C-alpha positions as CSV (number, residue, x, y, z in Angstrom):
1,M,-6.4,19.4,-16.3
2,K,-7.7,18.7,-12.8
3,Y,-4.5,19.2,-10.9
4,I,-5.4,22.6,-9.5
5,H,-9.0,21.7,-9.0
6,T,-8.0,18.8,-6.6
7,I,-5.2,20.9,-5.0
8,I,-7.3,23.9,-4.1
9,L,-10.2,21.9,-2.8
10,G,-8.0,19.3,-1.1
11,L,-9.0,20.6,2.3
12,L,-12.7,20.0,1.4
13,L,-12.4,16.6,-0.2
14,T,-10.7,14.8,2.6
15,L,-12.7,15.8,5.7
16,T,-15.8,13.6,5.5
17,S,-17.2,11.6,8.4
18,A,-18.6,8.2,9.0
19,Y,-22.2,7.5,8.0
20,T,-25.0,5.4,9.2
21,N,-26.8,3.3,6.6
22,V,-29.1,1.1,8.8
23,G,-32.9,1.0,8.5
24,M,-33.2,3.9,6.1
25,E,-35.8,2.4,3.7
26,H,-38.9,3.8,5.4
27,Q,-37.6,6.2,8.0
28,E,-37.1,10.0,8.3
29,L,-33.7,11.5,8.0
30,R,-31.5,11.1,11.1
31,S,-31.0,13.8,13.7
32,N,-27.4,14.8,14.1
33,T,-26.1,17.3,16.7
34,N,-24.2,20.3,15.4
35,E,-22.4,22.5,17.9
36,A,-19.5,23.4,15.6
37,F,-20.8,26.0,13.0
38,T,-23.7,28.3,12.2
39,H,-25.0,30.9,9.7
40,G,-22.6,33.7,8.8
41,E,-19.3,31.8,9.2
42,K,-16.5,32.8,6.9
43,L,-13.2,31.1,6.4
44,R,-10.4,32.0,4.1
45,Y,-7.2,30.2,3.0
46,R,-4.0,30.8,1.1
47,V,-2.7,28.1,-1.2
48,H,1.1,27.7,-1.8
49,Y,2.3,25.6,-4.7
50,G,5.9,24.9,-3.7
51,W,7.2,28.3,-2.7
52,I,4.7,30.2,-4.9
53,N,1.7,32.0,-3.4
54,A,-0.7,30.6,-6.0
55,A,-4.3,30.8,-5.0
56,S,-7.0,31.5,-2.3
57,V,-10.0,29.5,-1.1
58,S,-12.9,31.1,0.7
59,I,-15.8,29.2,2.4
60,K,-19.0,31.0,3.6
61,V,-22.2,29.8,5.3
62,D,-25.1,32.0,4.2
63,D,-26.5,34.3,6.8
64,K,-30.0,32.7,6.7
65,P,-31.4,29.2,6.1
66,V,-32.3,28.2,2.5
67,M,-35.2,25.9,1.8
68,V,-34.6,22.7,-0.2
69,K,-37.4,20.1,-0.7
70,G,-39.3,21.7,2.2
71,R,-36.3,21.5,4.6
72,E,-34.1,24.2,6.1
73,T,-30.5,24.0,4.9
74,Y,-27.1,25.7,5.5
75,K,-26.1,27.0,2.1
76,V,-22.3,26.7,2.0
77,S,-20.3,28.2,-0.8
78,A,-16.6,27.5,-1.5
79,Y,-14.6,29.5,-4.0
80,G,-11.1,28.6,-5.3
81,R,-9.2,31.0,-7.5
82,T,-5.6,31.6,-8.5
83,F,-4.1,35.0,-8.0
84,K,-3.5,37.2,-11.0
85,T,0.2,36.7,-10.6
86,F,-0.4,33.0,-11.2
87,D,-3.1,33.2,-13.8
88,W,-0.5,33.3,-16.6
89,A,0.6,29.8,-15.7
90,F,-2.8,28.3,-14.9
91,R,-6.0,30.3,-14.4
92,V,-8.6,28.8,-12.0
93,R,-12.1,30.0,-11.1
94,D,-13.8,27.2,-9.2
95,N,-17.2,27.4,-7.4
96,F,-18.7,24.7,-5.2
97,I,-22.1,25.0,-3.3
98,S,-23.7,22.5,-1.0
99,Y,-27.1,22.8,0.7
100,I,-26.7,20.9,4.0
101,D,-29.8,19.8,5.8
102,K,-29.8,21.4,9.2
103,E,-31.1,18.4,11.1
104,S,-29.2,15.5,9.6
105,I,-26.1,17.5,8.4
106,A,-26.4,15.6,5.1
107,P,-26.4,17.3,1.7
108,L,-29.6,17.7,-0.2
109,K,-28.3,19.6,-3.2
110,Y,-24.8,20.2,-4.7
111,Y,-23.6,22.5,-7.5
112,K,-20.1,22.6,-9.1
113,N,-18.7,25.0,-11.7
114,V,-15.0,24.4,-12.5
115,Q,-13.1,26.7,-14.9
116,E,-9.4,25.9,-15.3
117,D,-7.7,27.4,-18.3
118,N,-9.6,25.8,-21.2
119,Y,-11.2,23.1,-19.1
120,R,-14.8,23.5,-18.0
121,D,-17.0,21.2,-15.9
122,E,-20.4,21.8,-14.3
123,D,-22.6,19.5,-12.3
124,L,-25.9,19.8,-10.3
125,V,-26.9,17.0,-7.9
126,Y,-30.0,16.3,-5.7
127,Y,-29.6,13.7,-3.0
128,D,-32.4,11.4,-1.7
129,H,-31.0,9.8,1.4
130,E,-34.1,7.8,2.2
131,K,-34.2,6.2,-1.3
132,K,-30.4,6.0,-1.5
133,Y,-30.4,7.6,-4.9
134,L,-28.9,10.8,-6.4
135,T,-30.1,12.6,-9.5
136,G,-27.4,14.5,-11.3
137,K,-27.1,16.8,-14.3
138,Q,-24.3,14.5,-15.7
139,K,-25.2,11.2,-14.1
140,S,-27.8,9.7,-11.7
141,M,-27.0,6.6,-9.6
142,D,-27.6,4.6,-6.4
143,M,-25.7,5.9,-3.4
144,P,-25.2,5.1,0.3
145,A,-27.4,7.0,2.7
146,Y,-25.7,10.1,4.0
147,V,-23.1,10.2,1.2
148,Q,-21.2,13.5,1.3
149,D,-19.8,15.9,-1.3
150,V,-16.5,17.9,-1.1
151,V,-18.2,20.8,0.8
152,S,-20.8,19.1,3.0
153,G,-18.2,16.5,4.1
154,T,-16.0,19.2,5.6
155,F,-18.9,20.5,7.8
156,Y,-20.2,17.0,8.8
157,A,-16.7,16.1,9.9
158,R,-16.7,19.0,12.3
159,T,-19.4,17.3,14.3
160,I,-17.1,14.4,15.2
161,D,-15.8,14.0,18.8
162,Y,-12.0,13.9,18.2
163,E,-11.3,14.7,21.8
164,N,-12.3,11.2,22.8
165,A,-10.9,9.4,19.7
166,D,-8.1,7.0,20.0
167,I,-4.8,7.7,18.2
168,G,-4.9,5.6,15.1
169,Q,-8.7,5.4,15.0
170,L,-10.2,5.1,11.5
171,F,-13.3,6.8,10.3
172,P,-14.9,5.4,7.1
173,I,-16.2,7.8,4.5
174,D,-18.4,7.8,1.4
175,I,-18.0,10.8,-0.9
176,Y,-19.5,11.8,-4.2
177,L,-16.9,13.4,-6.6
178,D,-17.0,13.9,-10.4
179,Q,-19.8,11.4,-11.0
180,E,-18.3,8.7,-8.9
181,I,-18.7,7.5,-5.3
182,Y,-15.6,6.6,-3.3
183,N,-15.4,4.5,-0.2
184,L,-12.5,5.8,1.8
185,Q,-11.4,6.5,5.4
186,F,-9.2,8.8,7.4
187,K,-7.1,8.3,10.5
188,Y,-6.8,10.3,13.7
189,L,-3.2,11.0,14.6
190,G,-3.5,13.0,17.8
191,K,-2.9,16.7,18.7
192,E,-0.2,19.1,17.6
193,I,0.4,22.9,18.0
194,I,1.2,24.6,14.7
195,K,2.2,28.2,13.8
196,T,-0.2,30.0,11.4
197,D,-1.0,33.6,10.2
198,L,-3.5,33.7,13.0
199,G,-0.9,32.7,15.6
200,K,-0.2,29.3,17.3
201,I,-3.2,26.9,17.2
202,E,-3.7,23.6,18.9
203,C,-5.0,21.1,16.3
204,Y,-6.3,17.6,15.8
205,K,-4.1,15.9,13.2
206,L,-5.8,13.8,10.5
207,R,-4.5,11.6,7.7
208,P,-7.0,11.0,4.9
209,Q,-7.0,8.1,2.5
210,L,-6.7,9.7,-1.0
211,V,-7.8,8.6,-4.4
212,V,-4.6,7.6,-6.3
213,D,-4.8,9.2,-9.7
214,R,-3.1,11.8,-11.9
215,V,-2.6,14.1,-8.8
216,F,-1.7,11.9,-5.9
217,K,0.7,9.0,-6.2
218,D,0.2,7.6,-2.7
219,E,-3.0,7.3,-0.6
220,D,-1.2,8.7,2.4
221,D,0.2,11.9,0.8
222,M,-2.0,14.4,2.7
223,T,-2.2,15.6,6.3
224,I,-4.8,17.9,7.7
225,W,-4.9,19.9,10.9
226,V,-8.3,20.9,12.5
227,S,-8.7,23.3,15.4
228,A,-8.9,21.5,18.7
229,D,-11.9,23.4,20.0
230,A,-15.6,23.3,19.6
231,N,-15.4,24.8,16.1
232,K,-13.1,22.2,14.6
233,I,-12.3,24.4,11.6
234,P,-9.7,23.2,9.0
235,V,-6.5,25.1,9.7
236,R,-3.9,23.6,7.4
237,V,-3.5,21.0,4.7
238,E,-0.2,19.7,3.4
239,A,0.1,17.4,0.4
240,A,2.6,15.8,-1.9
241,I,1.6,15.5,-5.5
242,Y,3.2,14.2,-8.7
243,V,4.3,17.7,-9.7
244,G,5.5,19.2,-6.4
245,S,3.9,20.0,-3.0
246,V,1.0,22.0,-1.8
247,K,0.3,23.8,1.4
248,V,-3.1,25.4,2.3
249,D,-3.1,27.7,5.4
250,I,-5.9,29.6,7.1
251,T,-5.7,33.4,7.0
252,K,-9.1,34.4,8.3
253,A,-11.9,33.0,10.5
254,E,-15.0,35.1,11.2
255,G,-18.5,34.4,12.5
256,L,-17.5,31.3,14.4
257,K,-20.2,29.7,16.5
258,N,-17.9,29.1,19.5
259,P,-14.8,30.9,21.0
260,F,-11.6,30.2,19.0
261,S,-10.1,28.7,22.2
262,S,-7.5,26.6,20.5
263,K,-5.7,29.8,19.3
264,Q,-2.9,30.5,21.8
Protein backbone atom coordinates (compact mmCIF):
# COMPACT_ATOMS: atom_id res chain seq x y z
CA MET A 1 0.00 0.00 0.00
CA LYS A 2 2.99 2.34 0.24
CA TYR A 3 3.77 2.73 -3.48
CA ILE A 4 2.25 6.19 -3.84
CA HIS A 5 3.50 7.32 -0.43
CA THR A 6 7.11 6.66 -1.50
CA ILE A 7 6.60 8.00 -5.03
CA ILE A 8 5.04 11.33 -4.07
CA LEU A 9 7.57 12.06 -1.34
CA GLY A 10 10.53 10.68 -3.29
CA LEU A 11 11.98 14.12 -3.77
CA LEU A 12 11.95 14.53 0.03
CA LEU A 13 13.31 11.14 1.05
CA THR A 14 16.49 11.27 -0.98
CA LEU A 15 17.91 14.72 -0.28
CA THR A 16 19.54 14.35 3.13
CA SER A 17 23.04 15.57 3.95
CA ALA A 18 26.08 14.32 5.82
CA TYR A 19 26.02 14.55 9.59
CA THR A 20 28.57 15.14 12.35
CA ASN A 21 28.42 12.77 15.30
CA VAL A 22 31.57 13.71 17.19
CA GLY A 23 31.63 14.92 20.79
CA MET A 24 27.89 15.28 21.22
CA GLU A 25 27.54 13.72 24.68
CA HIS A 26 27.77 16.97 26.68
CA GLN A 27 27.74 19.78 24.10
CA GLU A 28 25.15 22.13 22.71
CA LEU A 29 23.68 21.60 19.27
CA ARG A 30 25.95 22.53 16.39
CA SER A 31 25.71 25.81 14.50
CA ASN A 32 25.04 25.34 10.78
CA THR A 33 24.97 28.18 8.24
CA ASN A 34 21.81 28.48 6.17
CA GLU A 35 21.82 30.83 3.20
CA ALA A 36 19.38 28.78 1.09
CA PHE A 37 15.87 29.21 2.50
CA THR A 38 13.76 31.30 4.84
CA HIS A 39 10.24 31.78 6.21
CA GLY A 40 7.44 32.07 3.66
CA GLU A 41 8.97 29.88 0.96
CA LYS A 42 6.45 27.89 -1.15
CA LEU A 43 7.27 25.14 -3.64
CA ARG A 44 4.84 23.13 -5.73
CA TYR A 45 5.35 20.02 -7.88
CA ARG A 46 3.42 17.91 -10.38
CA VAL A 47 3.75 14.12 -10.21
CA HIS A 48 3.51 12.05 -13.40
CA TYR A 49 2.96 8.31 -13.10
CA GLY A 50 4.02 7.13 -16.55
CA TRP A 51 2.07 9.44 -18.92
CA ILE A 52 -0.65 10.16 -16.33
CA ASN A 53 -0.76 13.49 -14.49
CA ALA A 54 -1.44 11.82 -11.15
CA ALA A 55 -0.71 14.03 -8.14
CA SER A 56 0.73 17.20 -6.68
CA VAL A 57 3.19 17.93 -3.87
CA SER A 58 3.37 21.27 -2.07
CA ILE A 59 6.02 22.34 0.44
CA LYS A 60 5.69 25.44 2.61
CA VAL A 61 7.85 27.09 5.27
CA ASP A 62 5.69 28.90 7.85
CA ASP A 63 5.84 32.69 7.78
CA LYS A 64 7.12 32.92 11.37
CA PRO A 65 9.32 30.79 13.68
CA VAL A 66 7.62 28.14 15.82
CA MET A 67 9.05 27.34 19.28
CA VAL A 68 9.89 23.71 20.10
CA LYS A 69 11.66 22.84 23.37
CA GLY A 70 12.52 26.51 23.85
CA ARG A 71 14.20 26.82 20.44
CA GLU A 72 13.11 28.63 17.27
CA THR A 73 12.30 26.34 14.37
CA TYR A 74 11.26 26.48 10.74
CA LYS A 75 7.91 24.69 10.53
CA VAL A 76 7.93 22.99 7.13
CA SER A 77 4.79 21.28 5.83
CA ALA A 78 4.68 18.93 2.85
CA TYR A 79 1.41 17.75 1.34
CA GLY A 80 1.00 15.06 -1.31
CA ARG A 81 -2.38 14.37 -2.88
CA THR A 82 -3.65 12.66 -6.00
CA PHE A 83 -5.82 14.63 -8.39
CA LYS A 84 -9.54 13.83 -8.47
CA THR A 85 -9.09 12.29 -11.91
CA PHE A 86 -6.67 9.77 -10.34
CA ASP A 87 -8.53 9.23 -7.04
CA TRP A 88 -10.64 6.47 -8.60
CA ALA A 89 -7.47 4.39 -9.08
CA PHE A 90 -5.70 5.23 -5.82
CA ARG A 91 -6.66 8.09 -3.50
CA VAL A 92 -3.81 9.76 -1.57
CA ARG A 93 -3.89 12.49 1.09
CA ASP A 94 -0.45 12.60 2.76
CA ASN A 95 0.74 15.22 5.24
CA PHE A 96 4.30 15.55 6.61
CA ILE A 97 5.48 18.28 9.00
CA SER A 98 9.00 18.84 10.31
CA TYR A 99 10.12 21.44 12.86
CA ILE A 100 13.72 22.27 11.94
CA ASP A 101 15.97 23.98 14.50
CA LYS A 102 17.06 27.31 13.00
CA GLU A 103 20.60 27.13 14.34
CA SER A 104 21.55 23.49 13.70
CA ILE A 105 19.18 22.78 10.75
CA ALA A 106 18.33 19.51 12.50
CA PRO A 107 14.74 18.34 13.15
CA LEU A 108 13.35 18.63 16.68
CA LYS A 109 9.85 17.32 15.94
CA TYR A 110 8.26 15.36 13.07
CA TYR A 111 4.65 14.48 12.27
CA LYS A 112 3.27 12.19 9.56
CA ASN A 113 -0.32 11.43 8.55
CA VAL A 114 -0.64 9.12 5.56
CA GLN A 115 -4.01 8.27 4.01
CA GLU A 116 -3.87 6.05 0.92
CA ASP A 117 -7.10 4.30 -0.03
CA ASN A 118 -7.86 2.11 3.03
CA TYR A 119 -4.32 2.39 4.42
CA ARG A 120 -3.71 4.76 7.35
CA ASP A 121 -0.49 5.55 9.20
CA GLU A 122 0.29 8.29 11.72
CA ASP A 123 3.48 9.05 13.60
CA LEU A 124 4.79 11.77 15.92
CA VAL A 125 8.49 11.96 16.82
CA TYR A 126 10.64 14.16 19.08
CA TYR A 127 14.41 14.13 18.49
CA ASP A 128 17.06 14.63 21.20
CA HIS A 129 20.31 15.06 19.26
CA GLU A 130 22.44 15.55 22.36
CA LYS A 131 21.28 12.27 23.91
CA LYS A 132 21.04 10.56 20.50
CA TYR A 133 17.54 9.31 21.19
CA LEU A 134 14.16 9.79 19.57
CA THR A 135 10.79 9.39 21.24
CA GLY A 136 8.02 8.36 18.87
CA LYS A 137 4.31 7.65 18.99
CA GLN A 138 4.89 4.24 17.43
CA LYS A 139 8.48 3.49 18.46
CA SER A 140 11.31 5.07 20.47
CA MET A 141 14.95 4.26 19.76
CA ASP A 142 18.59 5.27 19.80
CA MET A 143 19.63 7.41 16.84
CA PRO A 144 22.72 9.07 15.34
CA ALA A 145 23.07 12.76 16.17
CA TYR A 146 21.52 14.97 13.48
CA VAL A 147 19.51 12.19 11.90
CA GLN A 148 17.05 13.67 9.42
CA ASP A 149 13.48 12.87 8.37
CA VAL A 150 12.03 13.05 4.87
CA VAL A 151 11.21 16.76 5.14
CA SER A 152 14.08 18.18 7.19
CA GLY A 153 16.59 16.27 5.08
CA THR A 154 15.54 18.16 1.97
CA PHE A 155 16.25 21.49 3.64
CA TYR A 156 19.50 20.46 5.29
CA ALA A 157 20.77 19.21 1.93
CA ARG A 158 20.25 22.69 0.56
CA THR A 159 23.04 23.98 2.81
CA ILE A 160 25.66 21.79 1.05
CA ASP A 161 28.28 23.45 -1.19
CA TYR A 162 27.79 21.48 -4.43
CA GLU A 163 29.62 24.12 -6.45
CA ASN A 164 32.94 22.93 -5.02
CA ALA A 165 32.05 19.23 -4.88
CA ASP A 166 33.91 16.75 -7.08
CA ILE A 167 31.99 14.72 -9.63
CA GLY A 168 31.40 11.32 -8.08
CA GLN A 169 31.74 12.65 -4.53
CA LEU A 170 29.61 10.73 -2.02
CA PHE A 171 27.64 12.22 0.87
CA PRO A 172 26.61 9.83 3.70
CA ILE A 173 23.10 10.15 5.11
CA ASP A 174 21.15 8.92 8.13
CA ILE A 175 17.39 9.14 7.78
CA TYR A 176 14.41 8.21 9.95
CA LEU A 177 11.53 6.70 7.97
CA ASP A 178 8.62 4.55 9.15
CA GLN A 179 10.14 3.60 12.52
CA GLU A 180 13.52 2.68 11.03
CA ILE A 181 16.84 4.49 10.59
CA TYR A 182 18.64 3.98 7.28
CA ASN A 183 22.36 4.63 6.67
CA LEU A 184 22.60 5.62 3.02
CA GLN A 185 24.44 8.01 0.72
CA PHE A 186 24.04 10.05 -2.45
CA LYS A 187 26.43 10.92 -5.26
CA TYR A 188 27.10 14.26 -6.98
CA LEU A 189 27.03 13.83 -10.78
CA GLY A 190 27.81 17.36 -12.00
CA LYS A 191 25.70 20.07 -13.68
CA GLU A 192 22.97 19.87 -16.31
CA ILE A 193 20.48 22.32 -17.86
CA ILE A 194 16.92 20.94 -18.01
CA LYS A 195 13.62 22.23 -19.42
CA THR A 196 10.77 22.74 -16.93
CA ASP A 197 7.42 24.54 -16.66
CA LEU A 198 9.38 27.48 -15.25
CA GLY A 199 11.80 27.54 -18.18
CA LYS A 200 15.34 26.22 -18.58
CA ILE A 201 17.12 25.75 -15.24
CA GLU A 202 20.77 24.93 -14.61
CA CYS A 203 20.91 22.18 -11.96
CA TYR A 204 23.18 20.11 -9.81
CA LYS A 205 22.52 16.45 -10.61
CA LEU A 206 22.39 13.92 -7.75
CA ARG A 207 22.03 10.14 -7.55
CA PRO A 208 20.70 8.90 -4.19
CA GLN A 209 21.09 5.41 -2.81
CA LEU A 210 17.58 4.01 -2.32
CA VAL A 211 16.09 1.46 0.03
CA VAL A 212 15.39 -1.59 -2.15
CA ASP A 213 11.91 -2.79 -1.21
CA ARG A 214 8.47 -3.23 -2.72
CA VAL A 215 8.81 0.07 -4.62
CA PHE A 216 12.40 0.26 -5.87
CA LYS A 217 14.17 -2.77 -7.34
CA ASP A 218 17.60 -1.11 -7.63
CA GLU A 219 19.36 1.31 -5.26
CA ASP A 220 20.33 3.55 -8.24
CA ASP A 221 16.83 3.92 -9.72
CA MET A 222 16.38 7.63 -8.91
CA THR A 223 17.96 10.87 -10.15
CA ILE A 224 17.41 14.34 -8.68
CA TRP A 225 18.11 17.79 -10.11
CA VAL A 226 18.61 20.75 -7.71
CA SER A 227 18.84 24.38 -8.84
CA ALA A 228 22.46 25.47 -9.26
CA ASP A 229 22.09 28.72 -7.34
CA ALA A 230 22.05 29.83 -3.72
CA ASN A 231 18.52 28.44 -3.16
CA LYS A 232 19.30 24.83 -4.21
CA ILE A 233 15.62 23.96 -4.56
CA PRO A 234 14.65 20.48 -5.82
CA VAL A 235 13.61 20.93 -9.46
CA ARG A 236 13.02 17.41 -10.81
CA VAL A 237 12.97 13.79 -9.66
CA GLU A 238 12.89 10.80 -12.00
CA ALA A 239 12.57 7.23 -10.74
CA ALA A 240 12.02 3.73 -12.05
CA ILE A 241 9.83 1.53 -9.88
CA TYR A 242 8.49 -2.02 -10.06
CA VAL A 243 5.21 -0.87 -11.58
CA GLY A 244 6.39 1.80 -14.02
CA SER A 245 8.14 5.15 -13.85
CA VAL A 246 7.59 8.41 -11.98
CA LYS A 247 8.56 11.99 -12.76
CA VAL A 248 8.19 14.90 -10.31
CA ASP A 249 8.56 18.40 -11.78
CA ILE A 250 8.50 21.83 -10.16
CA THR A 251 5.61 24.10 -11.19
CA LYS A 252 5.89 26.99 -8.74
CA ALA A 253 8.56 28.60 -6.55
CA GLU A 254 7.68 31.61 -4.37
CA GLY A 255 9.21 33.41 -1.41
CA LEU A 256 12.76 32.28 -2.20
CA LYS A 257 15.51 33.71 -0.05
CA ASN A 258 17.81 34.41 -3.00
CA PRO A 259 17.36 35.33 -6.70
CA PHE A 260 16.39 32.34 -8.86
CA SER A 261 19.57 32.90 -10.88
CA SER A 262 19.84 29.37 -12.29
CA LYS A 263 16.65 29.95 -14.32
CA GLN A 264 17.67 30.95 -17.85
